[in-house]
N, C-alpha and C positions, 0 to 999 in steps of 0.2 A: 092622329088619333091616337094617345096612349095607350101602350099594350096592359090589358087588365090582369092585376095582380093573382092570377091563379096559384093555386098550389105548385102546378107544375112550373110555371113562370119564376115562383121563389125558390124552388129547387134547382133550377138550372142557375141561378144566381149563386147560390151555396155551393154548387159542385164548380163551378167557375174559380172561386175563391179558394176552395179547398184544395183543387188540383193546380193554383198557381205556384211559381217558383219561390215568390216571398213565405208561402206557408210549407214548402217542401221537407224542411227540417225541424217543423213544428209539431210534430204529433200531439201533443198534450192539448195545444191550442185547437187544433182541428177537432178533436174530444168536446171540448168544451164548446164549440161553436156549434157541431152537430147535435150536440144535446140540445141547447138552448133552442134549435131551429126546431127539432122533435117536439119539444114542448110547447112552443108556440102553434105548431100543428093540431096539437091534441086540445088546445084551448084551456092549460093547464098553466101558461107561463107565470101568470101572477101569484100560483101558490109555490115557485118553486124557491126554495132558501137555500143559502149560503152551506148548510149543512150538507143538504141534498147533492148541490154542485160536488162538493167537496170527495163525497164518497161514489157518487154514482157515475159522476163525469169525468174525476180526476184521479179516482181509485185511491184514496185516503181510506185509512181504517175505519171500523166504526167507531172507535174511540177518539175521530177527529173532532178537535172542540174549537171552533171558528173564533172564540174569544182570545186565543193564545197563539192559534196557527194561522197565519194570513194567506196561506198558499191560495185560495180562491180570489182573495182581492189583489193580490198580484197579478194570479194570472189574467183576470178582467182587466187590469190596466194594461198589461202586455198583448192583450188579443185588441184592445181599442186600437193601440198604435200599431199593429200589424194590418188591423183592416185599412186605417186610416193610408198607410205606406202601400197597399195594395190600391186602394182609389185614386192616390194622386197618379199612380201609372196606367188606369184603368178607367178614363173619366166617364166612358159611355156606361149604359145599363143602368141597372138598379144598385143602390148603394145600402150595404148592410150597415148599420148603426148599433151600437151599445148605448144607450143613455146611461150618463152617470146616476149613481145613486139607486140603480135598479139593475136587478138580474134577468133582463128582455133582449130580445131581438128585434129591431124594427127595419123596416125594408122602405127606401125612399126612391123615389124617381130621381136620377141625375139632372142636374140644371142643364137646359140645353146651351149648345154653344152661341155666343154671340152671333149676330148677323154679319155677313161679309161687306164691307162698304162699299157703297154703289160705285158702278165704273163710270166714271166721268166722261170718257171718251173712248172711241174705237180706234185701235193701231191700224195706220195705214200701211199697207205694203210698200216697201222702199227702204228708204236707209232706216228708219225708225225700227221697222219690223225686223229687219238683219241685226239690228243693235240688241233688240230684244232676246231675240234666238242667242247669238252670241253669249249673250250676259246670263242666260239660262243654261246655257252650255258650260260656261265657267263655272257657275254654282255648281253644277253637277261634277264637274272634275273636280273642285276643291271638297265637295263632300266624300268622294272617293278617295282623297288624298289624306283626309283625317287619320286614317291607319286603325291597328288596334286601340281597345280601350285602356285604360290605365291597369284594370284588372287583367289583361291580357297579357299586357306588358309584364306584370309582376309574375305570373305565372308562367312564362312561356319556356322558362329552364326546367321547369318541371312536367311541361306538356310535350316537350321534345328533348329529351334525354338521349344521351347514345344508348343508356338500357334503362329497363322500368325503374322509375322511382322506389325508393324503400319506405314503407311506412313503419317506423319503429317505435313499439310501445314498451316503456319502460316497464319493470316488475319490482315491487316494493317486497319486503320481507314478508312472508304470510305464513300462518298457521293454521291448518283448517281442522275444525273438531269434527270426527268423524265417528259414527255408531258401528262398530265393527261385529256387535251381536254377540258377543261371547265367545268370539273365535280363538281358538287356542295360537299363542305364539310358535313360532314366528309367523308373522303376517307377510303377505304377498305384497306389501308395499312399505316403504320407510315411514317410520312413525317415531316419537320420542318418546324414551320410557318415563318421563316425567309426569306426575299427577295433574289434571286439571286445576285451574285455581279455585280455591275454597269460598274466596269472598262471596257474601250474600250479594252483592251488586253483579258479579260474573253469573252467580246460580241463576238468579232472576233472571239475567238476558238470556242463559242459555235456555231456561223453560218456557222463555216466548218464542224462542226461534227454533226450538229441537222440539220434538214429540221424546216422551221420557226415553231415554235411551238405554241398552242394556250392559252396554261396554263404550265408553267415550272414550278416544285417544286424541293427541295431536299430531297431526299429519301435515309437514312441511310442504309446502306446493312452491315451486320453482316457477310456476307459469301465471300467477294470479295477476291481474292489473286491477285499476281503481277504475270505477265507474264512466268519470269524465275522460279518463285516457283512451278508454275503448270506445266511446263514443265519439270523440274527435277524430280517432283513426278511421273509424266506419264512416263518419260524415266526410273524411278526404277520400276514401276509396269510391264514394259515391260521386262526389265533384270531381275527380278523375276520371271515373268510369263515361260520366256524360259527356265528356269530351273525349273519349274512344282511348283512354290510357290505361293501361291495367298495371296499377301498382303491385309490388310484391308485400303484404302483411308479415313482418316477423315479430316475434318477441325477443325482447333482448337476449335471452338465456339461448337462442339458436344462433348467436353470434360466435365465431370461434375467433375472435380480435376484432381490433376497430380496423385493422388495415384492409377488413371486407368492403369499408364503406369508402374507402379512399375514391375521390372521383366520381362517387355516386351522387344521384339527386336524392336528399333523406328529408322527409317528413318526421319527426320525432316528438312524441308525446311523452311527456310525463316531470316529474321534480329531479333535480341533481342527486338528491340525497339518496334515491334508489335506483338510479339509471346511471353508469359510469361514463355511457357514450355522452349523454346530455350534461352531465358535469364536464366533460372534457369540451365541449361545444361552448358552454356559458364560460369557463375558464379562459378561453382563446377570446372570447368576444371582451372580455374585460370591460364588461359595462354594468347592467343590471343583472341580478341574479336571483334565486328564490332560496331562503333558508332560514334559519333561526339567526335572529338578529339580537347578538349578546347583550348590547348596549341598551336596550328595551326589554329583553327576554321575552321576545315575540316571534312568530312565524311571520315574516315579510317578504315583498319583494323590494330591494336596495340596491344601490350601488355601491361596489365595492371600494372606489377611491371617496366616495363622500357618503357615508352611510346615515347621514342626519338627511339624505334625501331618500325616503321610503314610503313604501305603501302598505298598508295593513288594514284589515278588518277591523273598522269601530263600531259597527252597527251592531243589531242583535242577531244572533247566528244564523248563516244561509240567508241574509237578507242583501248584503253588499260584500263582493270579493275583489278580486283583483287577479288579471291574468298577464302573462308576458309573452310576447311575439319576439323570438328573434329570425332576423335573417342574414344569412353570412354564406361565404364560400369554404369550402373544404376541399382543398387538392384538386381543384377544378370543377368542384360538384356542387348545385346549389342546395344551402340547408334552409328550412324552416324548422325551428324548435317553438313547439307550443308549451307553456308550463304556466302552473298557477300556484297560488297560497294552498288552495284543495284544487280537487280534479275538475270542479265547475269551470274554475278558470282556464282549462288547458281546452274543454271542447269550446268554451265562448271565444277563446282565440282564433278558433279555425272557425269558427262561425263569423268572425269580424273580417277574416284575411280573405274570406270567399265571397262578401255581400257586396255587390257593384257599387252601392251608397255609401258605405263605410270605406270602401277603397277610393273611391272617388274624391271622397273628403280628406282622406292621408294625403292621395296625391297634392289635392290644391295646397295644402300646409306647404309640402315639401317645392312645389314649384313657386310658391311665393318668396322663398327661401334660395331661388334661383337653379333650380335642379331641373336638368331637361331630361334626365332617366332615372329610373330607380337607384339608389345609392347600392353599393355593391353590397354593405354592411350597416343593418340598422336593427334599432328595436323598438317596439311599441309596449306601452304598459295601457292595458284595457280596464274600464271599471265594470265590473259585472253584477249587474242583479238576478239575485237568484232565490230557490225557494227548496228548502229541503236536498240542497246539493243539487237541484236541477238548474242549470244554467237557463237564463230568459232573454236577457240581451247585454250587448256589450257596448260600451263607448268609449271613444277615445278619452285618454288621459294625458300621454303624456308621449314623445317620441326622441331618439337617441340617435344618434349617427357615430357608429362603431371607427375608432381609427384603428387601422390594420399594418 
């Protein structure tokens, strides 16, 4: 008998999805799914609008305009993909579905498994029975001999290093506008004597972000990070923590010299323009890098030896981007570098390299090229779906083996 679709049954199905590994790093998608569920339970799902989802579920400002901002549509598309991925690995129980063209949530009973084929005859004790037992035992041994997954093998040097891996976050030049509220000089922190920009554009921006200051100054901050770089490092720390590895999170300004990283496992987040360490790693890799490509006067991911081979954002702002993953060795330590045209490419690269499905697909490509294990040094360019600087999904674009 089918289980009645009571509110408790539906909520249990929702909770299982929200707690799954697939949705672990998708906080916005979880909020969107939970909001749709609550409105369905309240019986007002047919009243929900795109504007409501944007402002109440996704935290967009009151000035959110669905006609020009595709945030909700992009998130709904990503949520459908995540739900499909979840149900591919969890065939039993209720299915959560999002019908296209509507902002609503639907529950459906999973299709029952096909019936087992009828047993045509019983095994007799004797030679046939012994053969069947031996075959089953051999199958069990073969299954145990499969060993670690491609994801396990790729991350093994990070999970069993001689010392904890370093999570290094690059730091761009950053000037912070602070209101010192009329304090007399000298102040107790460094600030620049230069006046704030007087342009109308800057003043309008300042008024939107800052309550009327009484005395605003420019304060240089040596410890600023970009959102996607920080998000990538935080996701890496969670990934390592689930595997009982305590990474050491460091801002680049804390280094007293590159020699401190020699022989260490390092996960670096940022672009070479504001990270000397990442600049050094990508220079040594001599493959793809990230920066201004003067031949087209655009910021891009490009090959130093073949500048015509490049990737750049050609879509509307914050819709499509690219990230760069670099895997290499540095004095005996494993190095993972995550960078991007903007910082959402950084966080998307980490998501890609910690996804079992993505890593399996990447390994299948390498295996078809004749590799029996992960190469010592390689790069992957990923195509990133983004919205307002927030990475939604990363897809394989190209890989490059690096010559050392």
